[in-house]
N, C-alpha and C positions, 0 to 999 in steps of 0.2 A: 503494499500500499504506500510504503515511503519512497516513492520515486517520482520523478518528473512526469507529469502527463496533462493532458489539455481533456476538460469536460467542458462540451457546449452544451450549454442550457438554453432551451427552444421555446417559445410561445407563451410568455409568462404574461396572464393578464394584470392589468393595472388599474388604477384609480378606484380600488376598493381596499379598505384596511384590513378586512380578513385575509385575503391575498397577499398583503402586504406582509402579515405576520406569519404565515405558512411560507412564504418566500424566505423570510430570514430565518426561520426554524430550520430548513433543509440545508439552506447555504451555509449557515454557521455549522451545521454538523458536518458536511463536506469540509470544510476548512478545518476543522478540528481534527479529522479522522484522515485527511490527506493534505499534510501541511507543505507538499511538495507539489501539488497538481494547481494548476490555475482554472479558474472555474470563469468561462466567458458566457456572460449572459447575454443573450441576442434578441434585440427588439427590431419589429418590421414598423417604419413609417410612424413612429411615436414621438413625444415631446418629449423634451430634457427636462420639463418642470414634474411632468407624470412620473418619469424613470427615477428623480430623486428622492422621490418618497419611498422607494423601495431599497435603495443602495445599502448594502451592509458594507461596513467602515473596514475593510480588510485589503492589504496588497494583494490578496490572492485572489481578486476578484477584478472583472472586467466587465463593464457593462458598456455594449456596444449597440449602436441605434442606425440600421440600415436605412439609408433614405432611398427609397426606390424611384427609379428612373422612369419615363413614361412607357407604359405599356407592360412594367414590371407585374404588376397584379394579374393581369391577363396572361402572362406566361407561366405563372406561378400557379395559378387553379388550373387552367387549361392543360398544364404540363402533366396532371393527373392521369389524363389519356393519351397526351402526346409528350413524353419525355425529354423528347428532342428540345422541346422549347426551353427547357431549362439552361439547356449548352447555347442556345442561341442569343438568349437577352444577357446583357452584361450584369444585372443585377441579380438574376438568380443563380449566374454562373458563378458570383463570387460568393453566393451563400451556399453553393455547392461545394465550392473550395473549403470554405470552413468546415463544413461536416466531414470532408474527407481527411482534412489535417486533425480531427479531433481523435482522441482515443475513445472518447464515449459520447453519446447524445443522451442528454436527458430532458424528458418533457414532465414537470410537476411545479407546482400543484394547479389546479383548475376546476371548472364547471363542466357542463355537460356540451361542450363544442363537439365531442365525438358522442353525438345524441341530439337532444329536441331541439339545439340551436343550429345543428346543421353547418356547423364550421368548415366550410370548404378550404380556407385557407389552412387552419389548423391540420385538416388531412393532407393536404399537397406538401405542406413540411414535412410531416411525419414520414410520408411517402418518399420525398426527396431523400430523407435521411437513411431510410433503409435500402434505396438505391445505391448508396455510396459504400455500403458493407460494414459501416461503423456500427458497433452494438447500439442499439436504440432502447433505454429504459423509459418506461410508461409509469411514472410512480405516483400513487396517492392521489389518483384524480377520480371524477364520477364519469359514468358512460351510460348511454341510452336516454331516453327510449328509443326505438328505431323504428318509427312508423313506414310502412311501405305501400302506400296507396297510391303514389304517384310513380312515374318513371324515375324521376330524378331522386325521390326518396328513396328507391330501390337501388338505385346506383349509389347513393351513399352508403347505404348499409353494406352493400357488397365491397365497396372501397374499406370500409371500417372494418369489417371481418378481417380482410387480408392484412390489414395493420396490426390488429389484435393478436392474430395469429402470429407475427413475424417478429413482435418484439422480442428482444433478449429477456427482458423482466417485464413482468406487469402485475400491477397491485391497484387495488380500488379502495375508496374510503368510506364506503357505506355497503349494506347489505343489499340494497335494491339493485345497486349496481353489480354485485356479486351475484344476484340472482339472474341478471340479465346475462353475466358471461356463462353462467351455469347451463341456461337455456339454449346457448349457442354453441356449448361443448368447448369453451375457452379456458385454458390452464390459467390460474391467475392466484395470488394472495391478496388477503383482507388485512388492510391496515386502517388507520383514521386519519383524520386531516392533519398535515403538517404544522398547522398552527399550535398543535398539541405539544410539540418539540420544543415550542417558546412560551416560557414561564415568566411572566413581566413581575419584575420585582422593584419596579422604578417607583419613585413617590408621585403624588399628583401635585402638580404647580399649584402655588398658593391662590393665584387668580381664580384657577376654576375651583379650588375648595370654598374661597369666599361666595363664588357664584352658587354652588349647587347645594351648600350646607352639610351638615354631617348626618341627617335622615332624609334620604332619597330612594327612589327606585329608577331603573333605567328604562327607556321604552324605544324600541327601534322599529318605527314602522315601515312599510314598503309599500310604495305607489302601486306595483303589481302588474300596471297592463303595460310595461315594458317586455314582460316575458309572454312567451308564446302562448301558453295556458289562459292567459287572462288578459288577451289583447281586444276582446268585446266588452270589458268591463268598463262602465262611465266612471271618470274623474269623481264625481259628484257622490256616488255610492260609497267608493273608497274612503273619501273624505268623510263622510258621515259616518262610516263605521269608525274609524280612528278618533275623531272628535266625540262621538258616544261612548267609545272605551276610556278615552281619558278623562270625561266628566264622572263616569262610573268609577274609575278609581280615585279620582279626588275626593267624591262622596265617601266612598268605601275606606280610605285610609286619610283620615284626618290630621292635618299637619304635615303629611309626608310631602315632599317636592317630588315632581315627574321629570326626569332629566331625558332629553331626546339627544341621542348619539349617532349623529351622521356615519354611514360605511363607505359611502362614496365621496371622491373629491375630483375637481378638475372636471367635472362632466360639463356637457353642454347642452345635450337633449334633455328638455324638461320633464321627462318622465323619468329619467334617471339621476336627478339632481335631488339627493335626500334633504340637503339642507333646506332648499325651497319648498318642499312639501311639508317639513316639520313646522316651518315658520306659517303655512298656511293653516295647519292645525292650531298652532299657537294661537293665531287671530280668531278661530272660530271659536276655541275654549274660552280666551279672554280672562285669563286666572294667572296672577303673579307667582302661583307655586308650577306651573308650566315653565320649564328652561331650556331653550334649544343651544345645544353648544356649536362651537364652528366648526366645519368640515376639514379644518387644519390639525386638529388632534390625532395624533400617531396611534398606532395599533397598541403599543407598550402603555401609553397612558391610559388608553381607554379601557385594556384588561385591569388597570389598577381601580378605574372608576367603576368598572362592574363588580370587581373583587368587593369594594368596600359598599355596595348597593344592597338594601334589603330583598330586593328581589328584581327580575328582568321580564320585560314581556319582548319578544323578538319577533319579527318577521323576516328578517334576514338570516340565512345560514350561519354565517361566522358571527353573529351576535348571540346565536344558540351556542356554539362552540366555545365562545370567549366565557359564556356563564359557566358551562360545564368546566372548562380548564380552572375557573377561579372557585369553584364549588358554590356557586349562587344558586338560589332557587329561582325557576324560571319558567314561563309559560311561551310556546312557540306557535306561531300558525305556519303550517307546513304545506309550502305551496308547490315544493318539487322534491322528488325522491331522494334527494341527497339529505333533506333534514330528516324524513321517517326512517329512511335507511340508517342513518347514525344513531338515532335514539332506539331504534330496533336492536341494533348491535349492543347499546349500552344499557338496555332494558329500562328503556326511560321513556317508551309509548306513551303512558299516560300524561306526559307534561308536552303533548302537542294535540293541535285540532287540525286534521285533514281537512283542506280547503280545496275548491274549485270555483271555476266562475258563477257557480249557482249559488254560491255562498252569500255572493252580493246581490242577489235577483230581485230582492224585495226589502221592505222594512222589517217585515215579520222574520226572514231569514238572517237579515244583520243583527236583530235584537236577540235570537237564539245565539248566535256565534258570539256575542257580547258577554250574554250571561255565562257561557261555556268558559269562557276566557277568564272572567272574574272567579268562578268556582275554581278553576285550575290553578289560578294565581294562590287563592286563598288555602288551598289544600296542598301547595309545592312544598316537597320535602326536602331539607337543606342536607340531612343526612345520607339520602340515596343519592344526590348529586354528588355529593363528596365521594362516596365510593364509585359512582360512574367516572368522576374525574380521575381517580387512582387507576381505573381498570384502562382508560383512554390513554393516559401518559404511558403506561407499561405496556401497551399495545403497539403505541408511535415507537417507542424505544425499542422494543423487542424487533418490530418488522424491518425497522432502517437498518438493522444489523444485516439484513439480507444481502444489502449493496456490498457489503464487504466480500462477499462470496463473487459478486459481479464485477465489479471496478477494483483493480489488483494489477 
């Protein structure tokens, strides 16, 4: 393990504090275990300000931002079926060169690019990596679902299946992804999110503690209709649900501050800007006990804030991961299988409500969902979450040791 080598890290999602924590978890592990390895983290057409938030401060790590020339995206995606395009375009050609020069290619962590979001760029980069014969490791991600109603969906499934069978090592971070792979008869290992490799021990800055006080809960809403499964849900319905939930929590927990903690940063699409939506809820509720923190707060401080909270209500995946990591009682809205799959793995299924677009179909359905959320928060069991935290951290540390048998 202690030899000079190059690990090329591909397709890291940005602009999300949970992905930031997971990225730091695995990169720090690589730095600690491969002190002579260079980890080159490669981005495709990103901004320096987005990348800056993720940077691990180590001389072993190099963050490279490829700025594609005109036609590069066409060559990248269409190269899935016509690989010669990768050799013709200078941007994809330079990307292939980096892959060939690497000793290992690693893709981790991230969501369902290989699944519900149909990430063709994601598939193209991985197929390019396999074509170079450099070992490709797909670590701790979620996969599926794979709809097959249209020709394009079937093509995506076909290409994804080839990749999943071709990786040198494959692990997934939730039981539902594992179930999908089992149904496809694809060998894999079971792990949890790489954020469980990061255990924040930092203090909370005084300007934040002055603002949120000492008795508070954390609320992480999700505007949801950015997601393929909720694209038909109206903004007003989602706003009514969260405003009603916050009002109910204020009534039920007198004197408790409710702190909203944005998970996204530097987003430009309105449906992806947590802070903007949280401020809208704040205006609807109009109560000084509702506090919206800025999107500039990094993942380590976020985990410290969650650690000291009375409870968390989370509608984003990594807010739930952070709560478990910090042994904080929580209730979640499970909008995607990565949440339900994680909680099933950790025996915490009672801590989530499965939702679909129908959950927002009427005032009565919203009211029922709100009541279930309140009941879940009241009955949240800190001891059981603490036990799940121990299990998750142990599994994260155990499974990542597998890489020592691959990267050597």
